[in-house]
PDB file of N, CA, C, O and CB in Angstrom:
ATOM      1  N   GLU A   1     -24.281   1.841   4.917  1.00  0.00           N
ATOM      2  CA  GLU A   1     -22.979   1.161   5.389  1.00  0.00           C
ATOM      3  C   GLU A   1     -21.950   2.582   5.282  1.00  0.00           C
ATOM      4  O   GLU A   1     -21.769   3.200   4.233  1.00  0.00           O
ATOM      5  CB  GLU A   1     -22.446  -0.360   4.229  1.00  0.00           C
ATOM      6  N   THR A   2     -21.436   2.876   6.395  1.00  0.00           N
ATOM      7  CA  THR A   2     -20.611   4.036   6.404  1.00  0.00           C
ATOM      8  C   THR A   2     -19.065   3.596   6.395  1.00  0.00           C
ATOM      9  O   THR A   2     -18.231   4.343   5.886  1.00  0.00           O
ATOM     10  CB  THR A   2     -20.976   4.920   7.670  1.00  0.00           C
ATOM     11  N   PHE A   3     -18.738   2.489   6.913  1.00  0.00           N
ATOM     12  CA  PHE A   3     -17.225   2.233   6.796  1.00  0.00           C
ATOM     13  C   PHE A   3     -17.122   0.722   6.205  1.00  0.00           C
ATOM     14  O   PHE A   3     -17.956  -0.154   6.434  1.00  0.00           O
ATOM     15  CB  PHE A   3     -16.406   2.390   8.366  1.00  0.00           C
ATOM     16  N   ARG A   4     -16.088   0.582   5.494  1.00  0.00           N
ATOM     17  CA  ARG A   4     -15.879  -0.708   5.116  1.00  0.00           C
ATOM     18  C   ARG A   4     -14.049  -0.991   5.343  1.00  0.00           C
ATOM     19  O   ARG A   4     -13.140  -0.226   5.021  1.00  0.00           O
ATOM     20  CB  ARG A   4     -16.517  -0.857   3.436  1.00  0.00           C
ATOM     21  N   TYR A   5     -13.961  -2.238   5.946  1.00  0.00           N
ATOM     22  CA  TYR A   5     -12.640  -2.460   6.119  1.00  0.00           C
ATOM     23  C   TYR A   5     -12.101  -3.646   5.241  1.00  0.00           C
ATOM     24  O   TYR A   5     -12.938  -4.390   4.729  1.00  0.00           O
ATOM     25  CB  TYR A   5     -12.414  -2.676   7.535  1.00  0.00           C
ATOM     26  N   GLY A   6     -10.908  -3.852   5.051  1.00  0.00           N
ATOM     27  CA  GLY A   6     -10.402  -4.814   4.233  1.00  0.00           C
ATOM     28  C   GLY A   6      -9.043  -5.132   4.419  1.00  0.00           C
ATOM     29  O   GLY A   6      -8.403  -4.403   5.177  1.00  0.00           O
ATOM     30  N   VAL A   7      -8.464  -6.107   3.859  1.00  0.00           N
ATOM     31  CA  VAL A   7      -7.065  -6.417   3.666  1.00  0.00           C
ATOM     32  C   VAL A   7      -6.621  -6.515   2.226  1.00  0.00           C
ATOM     33  O   VAL A   7      -7.424  -6.859   1.359  1.00  0.00           O
ATOM     34  CB  VAL A   7      -6.760  -7.664   4.335  1.00  0.00           C
ATOM     35  N   ASP A   8      -5.233  -6.192   1.917  1.00  0.00           N
ATOM     36  CA  ASP A   8      -4.984  -6.247   0.377  1.00  0.00           C
ATOM     37  C   ASP A   8      -3.405  -6.504   0.337  1.00  0.00           C
ATOM     38  O   ASP A   8      -2.533  -6.354   1.193  1.00  0.00           O
ATOM     39  CB  ASP A   8      -5.467  -4.730  -0.489  1.00  0.00           C
ATOM     40  N   LEU A   9      -3.376  -6.947  -0.983  1.00  0.00           N
ATOM     41  CA  LEU A   9      -1.808  -7.382  -1.235  1.00  0.00           C
ATOM     42  C   LEU A   9      -1.402  -6.712  -2.628  1.00  0.00           C
ATOM     43  O   LEU A   9      -2.023  -7.079  -3.625  1.00  0.00           O
ATOM     44  CB  LEU A   9      -1.589  -9.205  -1.340  1.00  0.00           C
ATOM     45  N   THR A  10      -0.540  -5.888  -2.738  1.00  0.00           N
ATOM     46  CA  THR A  10       0.050  -5.361  -3.999  1.00  0.00           C
ATOM     47  C   THR A  10       1.463  -5.951  -4.374  1.00  0.00           C
ATOM     48  O   THR A  10       2.261  -6.479  -3.599  1.00  0.00           O
ATOM     49  CB  THR A  10       0.169  -3.833  -3.875  1.00  0.00           C
ATOM     50  N   SER A  11       1.575  -5.784  -5.487  1.00  0.00           N
ATOM     51  CA  SER A  11       2.909  -6.447  -6.023  1.00  0.00           C
ATOM     52  C   SER A  11       3.309  -5.586  -7.068  1.00  0.00           C
ATOM     53  O   SER A  11       2.444  -5.041  -7.753  1.00  0.00           O
ATOM     54  CB  SER A  11       2.778  -7.975  -6.586  1.00  0.00           C
ATOM     55  N   GLY A  12       4.529  -5.390  -7.281  1.00  0.00           N
ATOM     56  CA  GLY A  12       5.317  -4.485  -8.464  1.00  0.00           C
ATOM     57  C   GLY A  12       6.588  -4.699  -8.527  1.00  0.00           C
ATOM     58  O   GLY A  12       7.167  -5.613  -7.940  1.00  0.00           O
ATOM     59  N   ILE A  13       7.167  -3.761  -9.337  1.00  0.00           N
ATOM     60  CA  ILE A  13       8.644  -3.665  -9.685  1.00  0.00           C
ATOM     61  C   ILE A  13       9.162  -2.506  -9.531  1.00  0.00           C
ATOM     62  O   ILE A  13       8.671  -1.557 -10.142  1.00  0.00           O
ATOM     63  CB  ILE A  13       8.958  -3.999 -10.935  1.00  0.00           C
ATOM     64  N   ALA A  14      10.225  -2.334  -8.715  1.00  0.00           N
ATOM     65  CA  ALA A  14      10.819  -0.834  -8.437  1.00  0.00           C
ATOM     66  C   ALA A  14      12.335  -0.935  -8.596  1.00  0.00           C
ATOM     67  O   ALA A  14      12.935  -2.007  -8.680  1.00  0.00           O
ATOM     68  CB  ALA A  14      10.459  -0.227  -6.834  1.00  0.00           C
ATOM     69  N   GLY A  15      12.867   0.198  -8.627  1.00  0.00           N
ATOM     70  CA  GLY A  15      14.489   0.276  -8.576  1.00  0.00           C
ATOM     71  C   GLY A  15      14.837   1.716  -9.030  1.00  0.00           C
ATOM     72  O   GLY A  15      14.049   2.565  -9.447  1.00  0.00           O
ATOM     73  N   GLY A  16      16.002   1.805  -8.885  1.00  0.00           N
ATOM     74  CA  GLY A  16      16.720   3.209  -9.259  1.00  0.00           C
ATOM     75  C   GLY A  16      16.444   4.122  -8.251  1.00  0.00           C
ATOM     76  O   GLY A  16      15.684   3.871  -7.316  1.00  0.00           O
ATOM     77  N   GLY A  17      17.083   5.264  -8.418  1.00  0.00           N
ATOM     78  CA  GLY A  17      16.861   6.192  -7.421  1.00  0.00           C
ATOM     79  C   GLY A  17      17.959   6.184  -6.252  1.00  0.00           C
ATOM     80  O   GLY A  17      17.929   6.960  -5.297  1.00  0.00           O
ATOM     81  N   GLY A  18      18.898   5.230  -6.454  1.00  0.00           N
ATOM     82  CA  GLY A  18      19.896   5.147  -5.509  1.00  0.00           C
ATOM     83  C   GLY A  18      19.493   4.307  -4.207  1.00  0.00           C
ATOM     84  O   GLY A  18      20.329   4.081  -3.333  1.00  0.00           O
ATOM     85  N   ILE A  19      18.154   3.851  -4.119  1.00  0.00           N
ATOM     86  CA  ILE A  19      17.793   2.975  -2.989  1.00  0.00           C
ATOM     87  C   ILE A  19      18.215   1.432  -3.401  1.00  0.00           C
ATOM     88  O   ILE A  19      18.217   1.103  -4.588  1.00  0.00           O
ATOM     89  CB  ILE A  19      16.133   3.121  -2.665  1.00  0.00           C
ATOM     90  N   GLU A  20      18.543   0.585  -2.443  1.00  0.00           N
ATOM     91  CA  GLU A  20      18.941  -0.705  -2.554  1.00  0.00           C
ATOM     92  C   GLU A  20      17.774  -1.621  -2.380  1.00  0.00           C
ATOM     93  O   GLU A  20      17.364  -1.900  -1.253  1.00  0.00           O
ATOM     94  CB  GLU A  20      19.988  -0.977  -1.622  1.00  0.00           C
ATOM     95  N   VAL A  21      17.176  -2.142  -3.576  1.00  0.00           N
ATOM     96  CA  VAL A  21      15.931  -2.802  -3.539  1.00  0.00           C
ATOM     97  C   VAL A  21      16.098  -4.369  -3.835  1.00  0.00           C
ATOM     98  O   VAL A  21      15.102  -5.076  -3.984  1.00  0.00           O
ATOM     99  CB  VAL A  21      14.987  -2.119  -4.559  1.00  0.00           C
ATOM    100  N   GLY A  22      17.404  -4.882  -3.915  1.00  0.00           N
ATOM    101  CA  GLY A  22      17.677  -6.013  -4.439  1.00  0.00           C
ATOM    102  C   GLY A  22      17.232  -6.232  -5.819  1.00  0.00           C
ATOM    103  O   GLY A  22      17.614  -5.493  -6.725  1.00  0.00           O
ATOM    104  N   SER A  23      16.346  -7.337  -6.035  1.00  0.00           N
ATOM    105  CA  SER A  23      15.883  -7.767  -7.358  1.00  0.00           C
ATOM    106  C   SER A  23      14.917  -6.835  -8.003  1.00  0.00           C
ATOM    107  O   SER A  23      14.664  -6.913  -9.205  1.00  0.00           O
ATOM    108  CB  SER A  23      15.261  -9.086  -7.268  1.00  0.00           C
ATOM    109  N   GLY A  24      14.402  -5.995  -7.250  1.00  0.00           N
ATOM    110  CA  GLY A  24      13.411  -4.993  -7.824  1.00  0.00           C
ATOM    111  C   GLY A  24      12.032  -5.405  -7.803  1.00  0.00           C
ATOM    112  O   GLY A  24      11.168  -4.606  -8.164  1.00  0.00           O
ATOM    113  N   LEU A  25      11.672  -6.791  -7.344  1.00  0.00           N
ATOM    114  CA  LEU A  25      10.294  -7.287  -6.937  1.00  0.00           C
ATOM    115  C   LEU A  25       9.838  -6.682  -5.587  1.00  0.00           C
ATOM    116  O   LEU A  25      10.591  -6.613  -4.616  1.00  0.00           O
ATOM    117  CB  LEU A  25      10.291  -8.872  -6.818  1.00  0.00           C
ATOM    118  N   MET A  26       8.676  -6.288  -5.589  1.00  0.00           N
ATOM    119  CA  MET A  26       7.897  -5.843  -4.192  1.00  0.00           C
ATOM    120  C   MET A  26       6.761  -6.546  -4.104  1.00  0.00           C
ATOM    121  O   MET A  26       6.076  -6.919  -5.057  1.00  0.00           O
ATOM    122  CB  MET A  26       7.473  -4.326  -4.059  1.00  0.00           C
ATOM    123  N   ILE A  27       6.497  -6.785  -2.620  1.00  0.00           N
ATOM    124  CA  ILE A  27       5.111  -7.260  -2.374  1.00  0.00           C
ATOM    125  C   ILE A  27       4.782  -6.192  -1.099  1.00  0.00           C
ATOM    126  O   ILE A  27       5.654  -5.758  -0.346  1.00  0.00           O
ATOM    127  CB  ILE A  27       5.007  -9.089  -1.970  1.00  0.00           C
ATOM    128  N   ALA A  28       3.495  -5.896  -1.025  1.00  0.00           N
ATOM    129  CA  ALA A  28       3.109  -4.995  -0.048  1.00  0.00           C
ATOM    130  C   ALA A  28       1.889  -5.270   0.510  1.00  0.00           C
ATOM    131  O   ALA A  28       0.872  -4.694   0.125  1.00  0.00           O
ATOM    132  CB  ALA A  28       3.100  -3.765  -0.498  1.00  0.00           C
ATOM    133  N   PRO A  29       1.889  -6.223   1.515  1.00  0.00           N
ATOM    134  CA  PRO A  29       0.488  -6.460   2.409  1.00  0.00           C
ATOM    135  C   PRO A  29       0.181  -5.351   3.188  1.00  0.00           C
ATOM    136  O   PRO A  29       1.009  -4.635   3.752  1.00  0.00           O
ATOM    137  CB  PRO A  29       0.544  -7.670   3.443  1.00  0.00           C
ATOM    138  N   GLY A  30      -1.241  -5.200   3.212  1.00  0.00           N
ATOM    139  CA  GLY A  30      -1.530  -3.911   3.939  1.00  0.00           C
ATOM    140  C   GLY A  30      -3.138  -4.154   4.477  1.00  0.00           C
ATOM    141  O   GLY A  30      -3.784  -5.192   4.331  1.00  0.00           O
ATOM    142  N   VAL A  31      -3.497  -3.161   5.001  1.00  0.00           N
ATOM    143  CA  VAL A  31      -4.922  -2.880   5.397  1.00  0.00           C
ATOM    144  C   VAL A  31      -5.796  -1.481   4.868  1.00  0.00           C
ATOM    145  O   VAL A  31      -5.241  -0.382   4.863  1.00  0.00           O
ATOM    146  CB  VAL A  31      -4.850  -2.837   6.926  1.00  0.00           C
ATOM    147  N   GLN A  32      -6.824  -1.608   4.550  1.00  0.00           N
ATOM    148  CA  GLN A  32      -7.519  -0.240   4.158  1.00  0.00           C
ATOM    149  C   GLN A  32      -8.820  -0.090   4.638  1.00  0.00           C
ATOM    150  O   GLN A  32      -9.586  -1.047   4.752  1.00  0.00           O
ATOM    151  CB  GLN A  32      -7.626  -0.034   2.699  1.00  0.00           C
ATOM    152  N   VAL A  33      -9.135   1.144   4.945  1.00  0.00           N
ATOM    153  CA  VAL A  33     -10.415   1.580   5.520  1.00  0.00           C
ATOM    154  C   VAL A  33     -10.982   2.508   4.571  1.00  0.00           C
ATOM    155  O   VAL A  33     -10.342   3.506   4.239  1.00  0.00           O
ATOM    156  CB  VAL A  33     -10.284   2.223   6.907  1.00  0.00           C
ATOM    157  N   GLU A  34     -12.437   2.197   3.982  1.00  0.00           N
ATOM    158  CA  GLU A  34     -12.964   3.207   3.222  1.00  0.00           C
ATOM    159  C   GLU A  34     -14.271   3.831   3.965  1.00  0.00           C
ATOM    160  O   GLU A  34     -15.103   3.051   4.428  1.00  0.00           O
ATOM    161  CB  GLU A  34     -13.271   2.636   1.811  1.00  0.00           C
ATOM    162  N   CYS A  35     -14.458   5.290   4.084  1.00  0.00           N
ATOM    163  CA  CYS A  35     -15.744   5.658   4.604  1.00  0.00           C
ATOM    164  C   CYS A  35     -16.510   6.676   3.740  1.00  0.00           C
ATOM    165  O   CYS A  35     -15.940   7.562   3.102  1.00  0.00           O
ATOM    166  CB  CYS A  35     -15.566   6.196   5.966  1.00  0.00           C
ATOM    167  N   LYS A  36     -17.674   6.511   3.761  1.00  0.00           N
ATOM    168  CA  LYS A  36     -18.523   7.561   2.950  1.00  0.00           C
ATOM    169  C   LYS A  36     -18.681   8.772   3.671  1.00  0.00           C
ATOM    170  O   LYS A  36     -19.171   8.853   4.797  1.00  0.00           O
ATOM    171  CB  LYS A  36     -19.933   7.071   2.601  1.00  0.00           C
ATOM    172  N   ILE A  37     -18.183   9.857   2.880  1.00  0.00           N
ATOM    173  CA  ILE A  37     -18.391  11.218   3.576  1.00  0.00           C
ATOM    174  C   ILE A  37     -19.154  12.005   2.865  1.00  0.00           C
ATOM    175  O   ILE A  37     -19.120  13.196   3.175  1.00  0.00           O
ATOM    176  CB  ILE A  37     -17.213  11.962   3.848  1.00  0.00           C
ATOM    177  N   GLY A  38     -19.993  11.616   1.796  1.00  0.00           N
ATOM    178  CA  GLY A  38     -21.223  12.410   1.179  1.00  0.00           C
ATOM    179  C   GLY A  38     -21.842  11.276   0.350  1.00  0.00           C
ATOM    180  O   GLY A  38     -21.459  10.107   0.293  1.00  0.00           O
ATOM    181  N   PRO A  39     -23.059  11.954  -0.393  1.00  0.00           N
ATOM    182  CA  PRO A  39     -23.823  10.986  -1.142  1.00  0.00           C
ATOM    183  C   PRO A  39     -23.192  10.344  -2.233  1.00  0.00           C
ATOM    184  O   PRO A  39     -23.585   9.236  -2.598  1.00  0.00           O
ATOM    185  CB  PRO A  39     -24.932  11.545  -1.620  1.00  0.00           C
ATOM    186  N   LEU A  40     -22.121  11.007  -2.870  1.00  0.00           N
ATOM    187  CA  LEU A  40     -21.372  10.546  -3.931  1.00  0.00           C
ATOM    188  C   LEU A  40     -19.860  10.673  -3.891  1.00  0.00           C
ATOM    189  O   LEU A  40     -19.183  10.800  -4.911  1.00  0.00           O
ATOM    190  CB  LEU A  40     -21.831  11.167  -5.016  1.00  0.00           C
ATOM    191  N   SER A  41     -19.326  10.629  -2.568  1.00  0.00           N
ATOM    192  CA  SER A  41     -17.825  10.748  -2.142  1.00  0.00           C
ATOM    193  C   SER A  41     -17.371   9.632  -1.032  1.00  0.00           C
ATOM    194  O   SER A  41     -17.930   9.445   0.049  1.00  0.00           O
ATOM    195  CB  SER A  41     -17.571  12.278  -1.493  1.00  0.00           C
ATOM    196  N   ASN A  42     -16.371   9.019  -1.482  1.00  0.00           N
ATOM    197  CA  ASN A  42     -15.793   8.330  -0.297  1.00  0.00           C
ATOM    198  C   ASN A  42     -14.396   8.614  -0.065  1.00  0.00           C
ATOM    199  O   ASN A  42     -13.759   9.181  -0.953  1.00  0.00           O
ATOM    200  CB  ASN A  42     -15.932   6.898  -0.407  1.00  0.00           C
ATOM    201  N   LEU A  43     -13.837   8.285   1.034  1.00  0.00           N
ATOM    202  CA  LEU A  43     -12.423   8.509   1.495  1.00  0.00           C
ATOM    203  C   LEU A  43     -11.701   7.326   1.655  1.00  0.00           C
ATOM    204  O   LEU A  43     -12.113   6.666   2.609  1.00  0.00           O
ATOM    205  CB  LEU A  43     -12.348   9.213   2.739  1.00  0.00           C
ATOM    206  N   LYS A  44     -10.770   6.835   1.053  1.00  0.00           N
ATOM    207  CA  LYS A  44     -10.166   5.689   1.210  1.00  0.00           C
ATOM    208  C   LYS A  44      -8.680   5.790   1.956  1.00  0.00           C
ATOM    209  O   LYS A  44      -8.079   6.843   1.745  1.00  0.00           O
ATOM    210  CB  LYS A  44     -10.120   5.109  -0.132  1.00  0.00           C
ATOM    211  N   MET A  45      -8.098   4.915   2.711  1.00  0.00           N
ATOM    212  CA  MET A  45      -7.058   5.059   3.531  1.00  0.00           C
ATOM    213  C   MET A  45      -6.413   3.697   3.377  1.00  0.00           C
ATOM    214  O   MET A  45      -7.150   2.715   3.472  1.00  0.00           O
ATOM    215  CB  MET A  45      -7.454   5.476   4.961  1.00  0.00           C
ATOM    216  N   ASN A  46      -5.120   3.526   3.150  1.00  0.00           N
ATOM    217  CA  ASN A  46      -4.441   2.377   2.950  1.00  0.00           C
ATOM    218  C   ASN A  46      -3.081   2.567   3.894  1.00  0.00           C
ATOM    219  O   ASN A  46      -2.382   3.577   3.972  1.00  0.00           O
ATOM    220  CB  ASN A  46      -4.180   2.153   1.339  1.00  0.00           C
ATOM    221  N   LEU A  47      -2.936   1.470   4.495  1.00  0.00           N
ATOM    222  CA  LEU A  47      -1.554   1.340   5.413  1.00  0.00           C
ATOM    223  C   LEU A  47      -0.858   0.031   5.000  1.00  0.00           C
ATOM    224  O   LEU A  47      -1.334  -1.075   5.256  1.00  0.00           O
ATOM    225  CB  LEU A  47      -1.876   1.269   7.160  1.00  0.00           C
ATOM    226  N   ARG A  48       0.370   0.239   4.304  1.00  0.00           N
ATOM    227  CA  ARG A  48       1.025  -0.944   3.865  1.00  0.00           C
ATOM    228  C   ARG A  48       2.443  -1.040   4.168  1.00  0.00           C
ATOM    229  O   ARG A  48       3.085   0.000   4.318  1.00  0.00           O
ATOM    230  CB  ARG A  48       0.864  -1.086   2.509  1.00  0.00           C
ATOM    231  N   GLN A  49       3.115  -2.412   4.296  1.00  0.00           N
ATOM    232  CA  GLN A  49       4.643  -2.480   4.560  1.00  0.00           C
ATOM    233  C   GLN A  49       5.124  -3.111   2.952  1.00  0.00           C
ATOM    234  O   GLN A  49       4.796  -4.187   2.453  1.00  0.00           O
ATOM    235  CB  GLN A  49       5.090  -3.683   6.123  1.00  0.00           C
ATOM    236  N   LYS A  50       5.897  -2.168   2.445  1.00  0.00           N
ATOM    237  CA  LYS A  50       6.540  -2.666   1.160  1.00  0.00           C
ATOM    238  C   LYS A  50       7.892  -3.694   1.578  1.00  0.00           C
ATOM    239  O   LYS A  50       8.756  -3.411   2.408  1.00  0.00           O
ATOM    240  CB  LYS A  50       7.066  -1.223   0.197  1.00  0.00           C
ATOM    241  N   TYR A  51       7.817  -4.858   0.823  1.00  0.00           N
ATOM    242  CA  TYR A  51       9.096  -5.665   1.079  1.00  0.00           C
ATOM    243  C   TYR A  51       9.597  -5.889  -0.364  1.00  0.00           C
ATOM    244  O   TYR A  51       8.939  -6.116  -1.379  1.00  0.00           O
ATOM    245  CB  TYR A  51       8.839  -7.152   1.936  1.00  0.00           C
ATOM    246  N   PHE A  52      11.019  -5.760  -0.184  1.00  0.00           N
ATOM    247  CA  PHE A  52      11.815  -6.040  -1.462  1.00  0.00           C
ATOM    248  C   PHE A  52      12.728  -7.129  -1.336  1.00  0.00           C
ATOM    249  O   PHE A  52      13.879  -6.861  -0.990  1.00  0.00           O
ATOM    250  CB  PHE A  52      12.605  -4.873  -1.899  1.00  0.00           C
ATOM    251  N   PRO A  53      12.363  -8.472  -1.590  1.00  0.00           N
ATOM    252  CA  PRO A  53      13.087  -9.729  -1.369  1.00  0.00           C
ATOM    253  C   PRO A  53      14.710  -9.417  -1.948  1.00  0.00           C
ATOM    254  O   PRO A  53      15.034  -9.125  -3.099  1.00  0.00           O
ATOM    255  CB  PRO A  53      12.236 -11.065  -2.252  1.00  0.00           C
ATOM    256  N   GLY A  54      15.646  -9.595  -0.672  1.00  0.00           N
ATOM    257  CA  GLY A  54      16.887  -9.496  -1.412  1.00  0.00           C
ATOM    258  C   GLY A  54      17.369  -8.035  -1.124  1.00  0.00           C
ATOM    259  O   GLY A  54      18.545  -7.832  -1.423  1.00  0.00           O
ATOM    260  N   GLY A  55      16.700  -7.021  -0.618  1.00  0.00           N
ATOM    261  CA  GLY A  55      17.010  -5.580  -0.476  1.00  0.00           C
ATOM    262  C   GLY A  55      16.875  -5.338   0.870  1.00  0.00           C
ATOM    263  O   GLY A  55      16.294  -6.079   1.663  1.00  0.00           O
ATOM    264  N   THR A  56      17.522  -4.092   1.172  1.00  0.00           N
ATOM    265  CA  THR A  56      17.429  -3.554   2.633  1.00  0.00           C
ATOM    266  C   THR A  56      16.529  -2.343   2.807  1.00  0.00           C
ATOM    267  O   THR A  56      16.680  -1.562   3.747  1.00  0.00           O
ATOM    268  CB  THR A  56      18.840  -3.146   3.151  1.00  0.00           C
ATOM    269  N   TYR A  57      15.564  -2.201   1.856  1.00  0.00           N
ATOM    270  CA  TYR A  57      14.523  -1.031   1.983  1.00  0.00           C
ATOM    271  C   TYR A  57      13.201  -1.668   1.999  1.00  0.00           C
ATOM    272  O   TYR A  57      12.690  -2.244   1.039  1.00  0.00           O
ATOM    273  CB  TYR A  57      14.588   0.066   0.759  1.00  0.00           C
ATOM    274  N   SER A  58      12.633  -1.504   3.289  1.00  0.00           N
ATOM    275  CA  SER A  58      11.122  -1.882   3.368  1.00  0.00           C
ATOM    276  C   SER A  58      10.302  -0.877   4.134  1.00  0.00           C
ATOM    277  O   SER A  58      10.042  -1.071   5.321  1.00  0.00           O
ATOM    278  CB  SER A  58      10.921  -3.276   4.065  1.00  0.00           C
ATOM    279  N   PRO A  59       9.892   0.183   3.492  1.00  0.00           N
ATOM    280  CA  PRO A  59       9.095   1.219   3.899  1.00  0.00           C
ATOM    281  C   PRO A  59       7.676   1.092   4.423  1.00  0.00           C
ATOM    282  O   PRO A  59       6.969   0.230   3.901  1.00  0.00           O
ATOM    283  CB  PRO A  59       9.063   1.970   2.932  1.00  0.00           C
ATOM    284  N   VAL A  60       7.246   1.738   5.252  1.00  0.00           N
ATOM    285  CA  VAL A  60       5.761   1.716   5.541  1.00  0.00           C
ATOM    286  C   VAL A  60       5.071   2.764   4.571  1.00  0.00           C
ATOM    287  O   VAL A  60       5.624   3.850   4.399  1.00  0.00           O
ATOM    288  CB  VAL A  60       5.454   2.092   7.146  1.00  0.00           C
ATOM    289  N   TYR A  61       3.923   2.477   3.957  1.00  0.00           N
ATOM    290  CA  TYR A  61       3.443   3.381   3.207  1.00  0.00           C
ATOM    291  C   TYR A  61       1.983   3.827   3.757  1.00  0.00           C
ATOM    292  O   TYR A  61       1.241   2.995   4.278  1.00  0.00           O
ATOM    293  CB  TYR A  61       3.474   2.863   1.840  1.00  0.00           C
ATOM    294  N   PHE A  62       1.595   5.255   3.603  1.00  0.00           N
ATOM    295  CA  PHE A  62       0.300   5.436   4.282  1.00  0.00           C
ATOM    296  C   PHE A  62      -0.412   6.398   2.919  1.00  0.00           C
ATOM    297  O   PHE A  62       0.171   7.304   2.323  1.00  0.00           O
ATOM    298  CB  PHE A  62       0.473   6.329   6.055  1.00  0.00           C
ATOM    299  N   GLY A  63      -1.460   6.026   2.720  1.00  0.00           N
ATOM    300  CA  GLY A  63      -2.077   6.628   1.395  1.00  0.00           C
ATOM    301  C   GLY A  63      -3.405   7.120   1.644  1.00  0.00           C
ATOM    302  O   GLY A  63      -4.120   6.268   2.171  1.00  0.00           O
ATOM    303  N   VAL A  64      -3.988   8.282   1.421  1.00  0.00           N
ATOM    304  CA  VAL A  64      -5.317   8.655   1.364  1.00  0.00           C
ATOM    305  C   VAL A  64      -5.886   8.989  -0.008  1.00  0.00           C
ATOM    306  O   VAL A  64      -5.227   9.629  -0.828  1.00  0.00           O
ATOM    307  CB  VAL A  64      -5.478   9.731   2.209  1.00  0.00           C
ATOM    308  N   GLU A  65      -7.039   8.576  -0.232  1.00  0.00           N
ATOM    309  CA  GLU A  65      -7.620   8.663  -1.680  1.00  0.00           C
ATOM    310  C   GLU A  65      -8.822   9.235  -1.586  1.00  0.00           C
ATOM    311  O   GLU A  65      -9.546   8.585  -0.831  1.00  0.00           O
ATOM    312  CB  GLU A  65      -7.788   7.356  -2.421  1.00  0.00           C
ATOM    313  N   LEU A  66      -9.480  10.442  -2.161  1.00  0.00           N
ATOM    314  CA  LEU A  66     -10.716  10.850  -2.328  1.00  0.00           C
ATOM    315  C   LEU A  66     -11.511  10.243  -3.402  1.00  0.00           C
ATOM    316  O   LEU A  66     -11.025  10.498  -4.503  1.00  0.00           O
ATOM    317  CB  LEU A  66     -10.674  12.105  -2.469  1.00  0.00           C
ATOM    318  N   ILE A  67     -12.540   9.546  -3.446  1.00  0.00           N
ATOM    319  CA  ILE A  67     -13.243   8.854  -4.457  1.00  0.00           C
ATOM    320  C   ILE A  67     -14.518   9.570  -4.641  1.00  0.00           C
ATOM    321  O   ILE A  67     -15.423   9.685  -3.815  1.00  0.00           O
ATOM    322  CB  ILE A  67     -13.449   7.398  -4.125  1.00  0.00           C
ATOM    323  N   GLN A  68     -14.457  10.068  -5.924  1.00  0.00           N
ATOM    324  CA  GLN A  68     -15.745  10.826  -6.468  1.00  0.00           C
ATOM    325  C   GLN A  68     -16.580   9.974  -7.412  1.00  0.00           C
ATOM    326  O   GLN A  68     -16.048   9.278  -8.276  1.00  0.00           O
ATOM    327  CB  GLN A  68     -15.336  12.160  -7.277  1.00  0.00           C
ATOM    328  N   SER A  69     -17.811  10.032  -7.246  1.00  0.00           N
ATOM    329  CA  SER A  69     -18.618   9.198  -8.296  1.00  0.00           C
ATOM    330  C   SER A  69     -19.468  10.320  -8.915  1.00  0.00           C
ATOM    331  O   SER A  69     -19.887  11.233  -8.202  1.00  0.00           O
ATOM    332  CB  SER A  69     -19.605   7.889  -7.617  1.00  0.00           C
ATOM    333  N   LEU A  70     -19.703  10.271 -10.106  1.00  0.00           N
ATOM    334  CA  LEU A  70     -20.683  10.919 -10.868  1.00  0.00           C
ATOM    335  C   LEU A  70     -21.855  10.295 -11.384  1.00  0.00           C
ATOM    336  O   LEU A  70     -21.772   9.285 -12.083  1.00  0.00           O
ATOM    337  CB  LEU A  70     -20.134  11.399 -11.820  1.00  0.00           C
ATOM    338  N   PRO A  71     -23.044  10.877 -11.062  1.00  0.00           N
ATOM    339  CA  PRO A  71     -24.248  10.052 -11.781  1.00  0.00           C
ATOM    340  C   PRO A  71     -24.144  10.257 -13.154  1.00  0.00           C
ATOM    341  O   PRO A  71     -23.671  11.253 -13.701  1.00  0.00           O
ATOM    342  CB  PRO A  71     -25.734  10.479 -11.352  1.00  0.00           C
ATOM    343  N   VAL A  72     -24.707   9.062 -13.794  1.00  0.00           N
ATOM    344  CA  VAL A  72     -24.691   8.796 -15.265  1.00  0.00           C
ATOM    345  C   VAL A  72     -25.892   8.592 -15.726  1.00  0.00           C
ATOM    346  O   VAL A  72     -26.541   7.852 -14.986  1.00  0.00           O
ATOM    347  CB  VAL A  72     -23.930   7.722 -15.663  1.00  0.00           C
ATOM    348  N   SER A  73     -26.466   8.965 -16.683  1.00  0.00           N
ATOM    349  CA  SER A  73     -27.700   8.438 -17.205  1.00  0.00           C
ATOM    350  C   SER A  73     -27.607   8.293 -18.500  1.00  0.00           C
ATOM    351  O   SER A  73     -27.065   9.203 -19.127  1.00  0.00           O
ATOM    352  CB  SER A  73     -28.805   9.178 -16.934  1.00  0.00           C
ATOM    353  N   LEU A  74     -28.113   7.112 -19.219  1.00  0.00           N
ATOM    354  CA  LEU A  74     -27.889   6.690 -20.513  1.00  0.00           C
ATOM    355  C   LEU A  74     -29.331   6.944 -21.100  1.00  0.00           C
ATOM    356  O   LEU A  74     -30.276   6.313 -20.626  1.00  0.00           O
ATOM    357  CB  LEU A  74     -27.319   5.148 -20.609  1.00  0.00           C
ATOM    358  N   TRP A  75     -29.485   7.664 -21.908  1.00  0.00           N
ATOM    359  CA  TRP A  75     -30.521   8.228 -22.694  1.00  0.00           C
ATOM    360  C   TRP A  75     -31.679   7.368 -22.334  1.00  0.00           C
ATOM    361  O   TRP A  75     -32.782   7.572 -22.841  1.00  0.00           O
ATOM    362  CB  TRP A  75     -30.207   8.264 -24.235  1.00  0.00           C
TER     363      TRP A  75
END
């Protein structure tokens, strides 16, 4: 399995920094793709739209994450 696709939903609280976010509550639906780039390494990419109910700030977020796995042996 080289590629995996999915949808996700993140929630949180934000505020400050001079950006009007209303109540501070945030929901961010999005999509993600993860691909295997080596025997112990994956690359994960996220694309989300953040929504702040009552606020005027709704940025699009793009993130890339390198996931490294290390083999572990228990005696």
